[in-house]
All heavy atoms as an XYZ file, in Angstrom:
632
protein
N      14.354     74.912     53.097
C      14.219     75.097     51.628
C      15.482     74.781     50.961
O      16.556     75.208     51.374
C      13.818     76.577     51.385
S      13.637     76.957     49.689
N      15.474     74.016     49.909
C      16.605     73.660     49.175
C      16.404     74.338     47.728
O      15.355     74.369     47.241
C      16.730     72.186     49.007
C      17.111     71.464     50.210
C      17.190     70.007     50.063
C      17.537     69.247     51.335
N      17.707     67.832     51.124
N      17.524     74.745     47.143
C      17.506     75.287     45.816
C      18.363     74.465     44.889
O      19.435     74.066     45.284
C      18.063     76.802     45.905
C      17.134     77.667     46.681
C      18.163     77.366     44.478
C      17.615     79.035     46.957
N      17.862     74.202     43.785
C      18.588     73.402     42.729
C      18.757     74.357     41.481
O      17.913     74.530     40.694
C      17.715     72.227     42.317
C      18.331     71.346     41.282
S      17.198     70.029     40.622
C      16.640     69.236     42.108
N      19.886     75.086     41.469
C      20.077     75.991     40.381
C      20.451     75.125     39.068
O      21.240     74.298     39.107
C      21.251     76.869     40.689
C      21.973     76.057     41.753
C      20.985     75.143     42.362
N      19.707     75.504     37.996
C      19.852     74.848     36.761
C      20.063     75.865     35.643
O      19.380     76.897     35.651
C      18.712     73.930     36.364
C      18.429     72.815     37.265
C      17.171     72.113     36.921
C      19.577     71.893     37.439
N      21.078     75.747     34.772
C      21.361     76.679     33.780
C      21.438     76.018     32.398
O      22.164     75.032     32.248
C      22.730     77.400     34.106
C      23.109     78.393     33.192
C      24.273     79.120     33.730
N      25.184     79.501     32.731
C      26.273     80.235     32.815
N      26.662     80.532     34.073
N      27.005     80.499     31.798
N      20.807     76.627     31.470
C      20.905     76.070     30.063
C      21.269     77.218     29.095
O      21.459     76.917     27.910
C      19.515     75.437     29.607
C      18.397     76.433     29.413
C      18.227     76.991     28.207
C      17.583     76.815     30.438
C      17.228     77.943     27.982
C      16.597     77.690     30.278
C      16.362     78.248     29.043
N      21.451     78.393     29.573
C      21.831     79.529     28.725
C      23.386     79.806     28.869
O      23.970     79.533     29.952
C      21.132     80.772     29.092
C      19.670     80.641     28.824
S      18.846     82.250     29.112
C      17.140     81.774     29.208
N      23.989     80.414     27.860
C      25.339     80.793     27.974
C      25.504     82.172     28.587
O      24.587     82.698     29.050
C      26.038     80.711     26.596
C      25.401     81.797     25.543
O      24.796     82.727     26.016
O      25.608     81.590     24.377
N      26.707     82.646     28.629
C      26.968     83.911     29.320
C      26.308     85.127     28.761
O      26.050     86.087     29.340
C      28.470     84.142     29.434
N      25.898     84.951     27.427
C      25.195     86.081     26.775
C      23.664     85.919     26.858
O      22.935     86.709     26.338
C      25.601     86.056     25.299
C      27.034     86.398     25.107
O      27.609     87.236     25.766
N      27.739     85.605     24.268
N      23.180     84.982     27.546
C      21.731     84.755     27.745
C      21.070     84.060     26.583
O      19.889     84.046     26.437
N      21.896     83.384     25.775
C      21.324     82.579     24.648
C      21.312     81.076     25.000
O      22.216     80.584     25.722
C      22.242     82.705     23.476
O      22.131     84.095     23.001
N      20.339     80.385     24.567
C      20.195     79.026     24.816
C      19.095     78.408     23.991
O      18.292     79.083     23.426
N      19.014     77.105     23.996
C      17.995     76.409     23.227
C      16.767     75.971     24.152
O      17.019     75.526     25.298
C      18.603     75.165     22.589
C      19.592     75.496     21.574
C      20.968     75.328     21.818
C      19.267     75.943     20.317
C      21.925     75.652     20.914
C      20.178     76.205     19.314
C      21.559     76.073     19.647
O      22.462     76.359     18.729
N      15.615     76.154     23.681
C      14.431     75.745     24.458
C      14.402     74.253     24.687
O      13.879     73.787     25.678
C      13.158     76.210     23.797
C      12.979     77.677     23.755
S      12.745     78.399     25.431
C      14.269     79.390     25.609
N      14.999     73.526     23.739
C      15.108     72.035     24.035
C      15.945     71.759     25.234
O      15.682     70.786     25.939
C      15.705     71.344     22.735
O      16.981     71.862     22.388
N      16.956     72.614     25.522
C      17.733     72.447     26.771
C      16.935     72.935     27.962
O      17.201     72.371     29.049
C      19.116     73.124     26.625
C      20.049     72.468     25.659
O      19.874     71.237     25.403
N      21.003     73.173     25.084
N      16.119     73.851     27.814
C      15.239     74.246     28.897
C      14.331     73.106     29.236
O      14.136     72.818     30.437
C      14.409     75.463     28.491
N      13.844     72.367     28.225
C      13.020     71.193     28.469
C      13.826     70.100     29.296
O      13.275     69.530     30.204
C      12.508     70.596     27.213
N      15.072     69.905     28.954
C      15.967     68.975     29.618
C      16.091     69.418     31.055
O      16.179     68.585     32.014
C      17.256     68.851     28.967
C      17.195     68.164     27.611
C      18.632     68.225     26.940
C      16.732     66.713     27.722
N      16.285     70.704     31.395
C      16.396     71.258     32.672
C      15.164     70.957     33.496
O      15.232     70.561     34.693
C      16.700     72.717     32.648
N      13.963     71.151     32.881
C      12.679     70.857     33.622
C      12.613     69.421     33.965
O      12.314     69.033     35.041
C      11.532     71.332     32.734
C      10.199     70.834     33.420
C      11.457     72.855     32.595
N      12.963     68.562     33.001
C      12.890     67.122     33.257
C      13.881     66.737     34.266
O      13.588     65.945     35.235
C      13.319     66.390     31.948
C      12.224     66.522     30.863
C      12.689     65.957     29.563
O      13.857     65.700     29.338
N      11.753     65.887     28.624
N      15.118     67.277     34.372
C      16.135     67.046     35.367
C      15.552     67.456     36.686
O      15.724     66.710     37.712
C      17.419     67.734     35.109
C      18.497     67.523     36.083
C      19.409     66.489     35.831
C      18.630     68.374     37.159
C      20.366     66.267     36.812
C      19.612     68.132     38.104
C      20.471     67.119     37.961
O      21.462     66.880     38.879
N      14.989     68.609     36.823
C      14.508     69.096     38.113
C      13.407     68.087     38.723
O      13.506     67.756     39.871
C      13.894     70.525     37.893
N      12.545     67.710     37.789
C      11.466     66.873     38.278
C      11.979     65.461     38.695
O      11.721     64.927     39.709
C      10.440     66.680     37.138
C       9.413     65.604     37.526
C       9.713     67.940     36.903
N      12.928     64.902     37.855
C      13.502     63.637     38.181
C      14.321     63.669     39.475
O      14.540     62.659     40.153
C      14.417     63.232     36.957
C      13.623     62.811     35.785
C      14.556     62.644     34.497
O      15.757     62.946     34.565
N      13.941     62.282     33.416
N      14.841     64.840     39.888
C      15.613     64.960     41.013
C      14.921     65.581     42.241
O      15.459     66.040     43.210
C      16.911     65.705     40.739
C      17.895     64.851     39.911
O      18.548     64.091     40.493
N      17.872     65.022     38.568
N      13.573     65.505     42.152
C      12.712     65.797     43.330
C      12.271     67.289     43.469
O      11.578     67.639     44.509
N      12.498     68.170     42.536
C      12.011     69.521     42.646
C      10.536     69.574     42.561
O       9.933     68.973     41.576
C      12.709     70.433     41.628
N       9.866     70.143     43.435
C       8.425     70.275     43.408
C       7.908     71.472     42.663
O       6.820     71.555     42.244
C       7.787     70.119     44.814
C       8.058     68.799     45.448
C       7.433     68.668     46.771
N       8.127     69.579     47.684
C       7.737     69.816     48.931
N       6.635     69.217     49.424
N       8.333     70.602     49.685
N       8.765     72.552     42.628
C       8.458     73.824     42.038
C       9.608     74.313     41.236
O      10.788     74.126     41.680
C       8.080     74.852     43.116
C       7.749     76.239     42.417
C       6.869     74.422     43.976
N       9.401     74.900     40.092
C      10.520     75.540     39.338
C      10.145     76.978     38.920
O       8.992     77.162     38.556
C      10.917     74.699     38.144
O       9.867     74.599     37.225
N      11.129     77.844     39.055
C      10.933     79.273     38.700
C      11.708     79.436     37.315
O      12.911     79.320     37.278
C      11.503     80.152     39.698
C      11.361     81.637     39.277
O      10.531     82.034     38.619
N      12.365     82.451     39.688
N      10.951     79.676     36.224
C      11.535     79.736     34.906
C      11.491     81.128     34.367
O      10.483     81.593     33.881
C      10.723     78.778     34.010
C      10.813     77.350     34.569
O      11.761     76.606     34.280
N       9.867     76.970     35.444
N      12.567     81.831     34.543
C      12.629     83.243     34.156
C      13.358     83.350     32.830
O      14.470     83.893     32.778
C      13.378     84.066     35.239
O      13.405     85.390     34.970
N      12.716     82.931     31.799
C      13.283     82.988     30.389
C      12.109     82.947     29.502
O      10.908     82.644     29.894
C      14.225     81.897     30.161
C      13.640     80.496     30.329
C      12.892     79.904     29.362
C      13.746     79.841     31.576
C      12.301     78.664     29.538
C      13.197     78.593     31.772
C      12.459     77.988     30.748
O      11.947     76.821     30.921
N      12.327     83.224     28.274
C      11.284     83.129     27.213
C      11.780     83.330     25.854
O      12.896     83.659     25.637
N      10.903     83.078     24.937
C      11.277     83.008     23.546
C      10.059     83.660     22.788
O       8.912     83.119     22.852
C      11.528     81.617     22.985
C      11.870     81.571     21.598
C      13.127     82.036     21.098
C      10.994     80.919     20.648
C      13.423     81.979     19.748
C      11.390     80.829     19.341
C      12.553     81.308     18.879
O      12.879     81.187     17.535
N      10.320     84.751     22.023
C       9.187     85.399     21.268
C       8.839     84.594     20.057
O       9.646     84.508     19.123
N       7.656     83.980     20.101
C       7.244     83.116     18.992
C       5.783     82.961     19.004
O       5.104     83.138     20.069
C       7.934     81.755     19.013
O       7.523     80.931     17.891
C       7.627     80.976     20.341
N       5.213     82.665     17.950
C       3.714     82.260     17.912
C       3.624     80.732     17.806
O       2.524     80.265     17.626
C       3.067     82.968     16.760
C       2.848     84.399     17.051
O       2.609     84.803     18.098
N       2.898     85.211     16.025
N       4.722     80.004     17.868
C       4.725     78.570     17.818
C       5.138     78.000     19.105
O       6.099     78.409     19.703
C       5.720     78.145     16.677
O       5.410     78.745     15.468
C       5.634     76.671     16.524
N       4.385     76.955     19.529
C       4.764     76.261     20.732
C       6.059     75.412     20.503
O       6.148     74.783     19.473
C       3.600     75.275     21.188
C       2.405     76.174     21.676
C       4.001     74.374     22.266
C       1.194     75.327     22.031
N       6.897     75.506     21.419
C       8.165     74.700     21.298
C       7.777     73.361     21.887
O       7.584     73.225     23.171
C       9.390     75.343     22.064
C       9.824     76.638     21.383
C      10.586     74.390     22.100
C       9.285     77.846     21.915
N       7.608     72.320     21.077
C       6.979     71.093     21.492
C       7.743     70.388     22.654
O       7.132     69.905     23.542
C       6.848     70.131     20.249
C       5.944     68.984     20.515
C       4.449     69.423     20.787
O       3.900     70.189     20.046
N       3.908     68.893     21.880
N       9.041     70.393     22.567
C       9.875     69.637     23.579
C       9.623     70.293     24.993
O       9.431     69.625     25.964
C      11.365     69.636     23.204
O      11.879     70.922     23.152
N       9.642     71.658     25.020
C       9.350     72.320     26.328
C       7.910     72.195     26.671
O       7.634     71.884     27.893
C       9.714     73.793     26.100
C       9.578     74.644     27.410
C      10.396     73.973     28.586
C      10.105     76.057     27.208
N       7.024     72.259     25.819
C       5.606     72.059     26.119
C       5.430     70.639     26.712
O       4.729     70.487     27.739
C       4.740     72.188     24.869
C       3.271     71.926     25.054
C       2.403     72.929     25.553
C       2.686     70.684     24.851
C       1.095     72.701     25.733
C       1.336     70.402     25.105
C       0.538     71.437     25.522
O      -0.733     71.223     25.761
N       5.988     69.618     26.086
C       5.884     68.292     26.602
C       6.423     68.123     27.983
O       5.893     67.453     28.872
C       6.474     67.269     25.640
C       5.752     67.150     24.308
O       4.621     67.651     24.235
O       6.346     66.600     23.406
N       7.668     68.741     28.200
C       8.250     68.704     29.517
C       7.427     69.401     30.590
O       7.288     68.819     31.736
C       9.635     69.362     29.448
N       6.795     70.519     30.257
C       5.926     71.184     31.255
C       4.773     70.380     31.531
O       4.309     70.260     32.672
C       5.568     72.601     30.683
C       6.801     73.507     30.604
C       4.498     73.181     31.603
C       6.560     74.775     29.761
N       4.053     69.810     30.505
C       2.944     68.913     30.693
C       3.255     67.712     31.595
O       2.555     67.397     32.618
C       2.391     68.424     29.311
C       1.662     69.518     28.571
C       0.434     69.929     29.295
O       0.340     70.993     29.758
N      -0.604     69.057     29.296
N       4.400     67.088     31.325
C       4.794     65.872     32.054
C       5.099     66.285     33.513
O       4.778     65.555     34.423
C       6.012     65.257     31.416
O       6.454     64.186     32.203
N       5.752     67.377     33.738
C       6.021     67.933     35.073
C       4.743     68.220     35.819
O       4.644     67.739     36.984
C       6.934     69.183     34.986
N       3.814     68.791     35.188
C       2.495     69.107     35.804
C       1.798     67.770     36.142
O       1.163     67.648     37.227
N       1.904     66.793     35.314
C       1.147     65.558     35.544
C       1.774     64.778     36.737
O       1.108     64.003     37.342
C       1.302     64.621     34.300
C       0.455     65.116     33.190
O      -0.546     65.894     33.400
N       0.761     64.682     32.010
N       3.057     65.143     37.066
C       3.716     64.508     38.192
C       3.533     65.301     39.526
O       4.091     65.008     40.550
C       5.101     64.208     37.933
O       5.917     65.395     37.881
N       2.789     66.417     39.369
C       2.572     67.271     40.535
C       3.484     68.435     40.683
O       3.412     69.222     41.598
N       4.359     68.598     39.747
C       5.347     69.697     39.740
C       4.642     71.044     39.359
O       3.756     71.069     38.502
C       6.472     69.452     38.700
C       7.575     70.475     38.646
N       8.593     70.475     39.517
C       7.710     71.538     37.804
C       9.403     71.457     39.151
N       8.915     72.106     38.172
N       5.021     72.123     39.965
C       4.495     73.449     39.668
C       5.459     74.226     38.864
O       6.596     74.478     39.386
C       4.082     74.246     41.027
C       3.032     73.495     41.770
C       3.696     75.661     40.631
C       2.770     74.014     43.094
N       5.131     74.542     37.671
C       6.048     75.271     36.721
C       5.615     76.786     36.753
O       4.523     77.125     36.331
C       5.858     74.687     35.342
C       6.714     75.369     34.306
C       8.002     74.813     34.012
C       6.323     76.440     33.573
C       8.819     75.401     33.007
C       7.192     77.044     32.596
C       8.368     76.501     32.361
N       6.475     77.618     37.264
C       6.214     79.082     37.296
C       6.981     79.769     36.178
O       8.181     79.544     36.107
C       6.567     79.675     38.579
C       6.262     81.113     38.662
C       5.845     78.898     39.783
N       6.278     80.530     35.297
C       6.948     81.182     34.168
C       6.920     82.647     34.370
O       5.902     83.228     34.810
C       6.262     80.815     32.842
N       8.030     83.314     34.158
C       8.138     84.767     34.152
C       7.332     85.434     33.143
O       7.256     84.951     31.979
C       9.590     85.247     34.069
N       6.551     86.467     33.452
C       5.624     87.116     32.551
C       6.003     88.571     32.287
O       5.260     89.177     31.488
C       4.205     87.014     33.150
N       7.035     89.095     32.871
C       7.243     90.547     32.634
C       8.705     90.978     32.516
O       9.106     92.112     32.752
N       9.554     90.054     32.038
C      11.004     90.368     31.981
C      11.275     91.495     30.985
O      12.156     92.308     31.202
C      11.826     89.168     31.526
C      11.980     88.233     32.705
O      11.622     88.503     33.801
N      12.588     87.016     32.464
N      10.531     91.567     29.926
C      10.778     92.557     28.896
C       9.757     93.606     28.820
O       9.602     94.399     27.781
C      10.964     91.862     27.484
C      12.035     90.782     27.481
C      12.053     90.136     26.141
C      13.441     91.519     27.689
N       8.846     93.783     29.744
C       7.772     94.738     29.757
C       6.931     94.706     28.472
O       6.544     95.753     27.927
C       8.296     96.178     29.996
O       9.062     96.573     28.925
C       9.010     96.253     31.357
N       6.660     93.493     27.948
C       5.849     93.302     26.743
C       4.482     92.970     27.136
O       4.293     92.243     28.159
C       6.478     92.225     25.901
C       7.769     92.581     25.215
C       8.170     91.567     24.314
N       9.492     91.872     23.730
C      10.280     90.994     23.127
N       9.952     89.754     23.018
N      11.374     91.410     22.558
N       3.525     93.157     26.251
C       2.175     92.653     26.438
C       2.132     91.287     25.872
O       2.281     91.016     24.672
C       1.232     93.602     25.600
C      -0.240     93.071     25.769
O      -0.545     92.019     26.313
N      -1.103     93.822     25.138
N       1.979     90.331     26.803
C       2.054     88.934     26.333
C       0.800     88.428     25.631
O       0.756     87.393     25.122
C       2.415     88.012     27.529
C       3.725     88.284     28.231
C       3.841     87.253     29.340
C       4.836     88.202     27.265
N      -0.256     89.305     25.639
C      -1.446     89.021     24.916
C      -1.399     89.551     23.466
O      -2.396     89.427     22.764
C      -2.630     89.473     25.640
C      -2.849     88.838     26.959
O      -2.614     87.596     27.046
O      -3.260     89.426     27.953
N      -0.322     90.210     23.047
C      -0.276     90.815     21.758
C      -0.094     89.847     20.642
O      -0.268     88.652     20.849
N       0.281     90.329     19.461
C       0.348     89.479     18.358
C       1.456     88.479     18.401
O       1.328     87.377     17.859
C       0.614     90.364     17.057
C      -0.589     91.176     16.725
O      -1.749     90.768     17.093
N      -0.412     92.301     16.093
N       2.607     88.859     19.041
C       3.676     87.884     19.118
C       3.738     87.409     20.604
O       3.976     88.159     21.512
C       5.042     88.543     18.725
C       6.206     87.602     18.717
C       7.378     88.230     18.090
C       8.509     87.205     17.877
N       9.680     87.847     17.336
N       3.497     86.137     20.791
C       3.489     85.494     22.081
C       4.928     85.346     22.635
O       5.848     85.375     21.835
C       2.807     84.224     22.048
C       1.418     84.197     21.533
C       0.527     84.975     22.407
C      -0.955     84.923     21.921
N      -1.785     85.914     22.469
N       5.020     85.287     23.946
C       6.225     85.074     24.615
C       6.216     83.734     25.262
O       5.546     83.604     26.374
C       6.608     86.241     25.522
C       8.051     86.371     25.866
C       8.958     86.742     24.877
C       8.503     86.306     27.095
C      10.312     86.926     25.185
C       9.834     86.410     27.390
C      10.735     86.705     26.404
O      12.040     86.882     26.784
N       6.871     82.673     24.831
C       6.714     81.373     25.337
C       7.810     81.054     26.366
O       8.899     81.437     26.113
C       6.794     80.365     24.172
C       6.440     79.025     24.515
C       5.082     78.620     24.687
C       7.402     78.021     24.735
C       4.762     77.354     24.973
C       7.025     76.768     25.092
C       5.746     76.385     25.191
O       5.381     75.135     25.561
N       7.545     80.534     27.471
C       6.344     79.679     27.891
C       5.249     80.466     28.644
O       4.261     79.933     28.932
C       6.958     78.577     28.695
C       8.062     79.160     29.366
C       8.641     80.110     28.395
N       5.547     81.768     28.986
C       4.631     82.449     29.798
C       3.294     82.650     29.126
O       2.199     82.606     29.848
C       5.207     83.857     30.159
N       3.208     82.913     27.863
C       1.955     83.175     27.159
C       1.430     81.832     26.774
O       0.592     81.616     25.894
C       2.045     84.064     26.031
């Protein structure tokens, strides 16, 4: 098993979802077959760049795993938590 650690957040846990998309693209381009994505953004709007990166990764056979319980929130509620919801 090989691990490819990728980081797009700063020391405070802040980062741009566009950089998350770049990390997903990098992982796929460098042979990662599965990615564990333990981050999210509370929004009711899809972040298009990340959505496109996830779709492209899936189309190439990559498995994108998203964390669904980091903040003990109901992801089916009024405010979605992207990309898990």
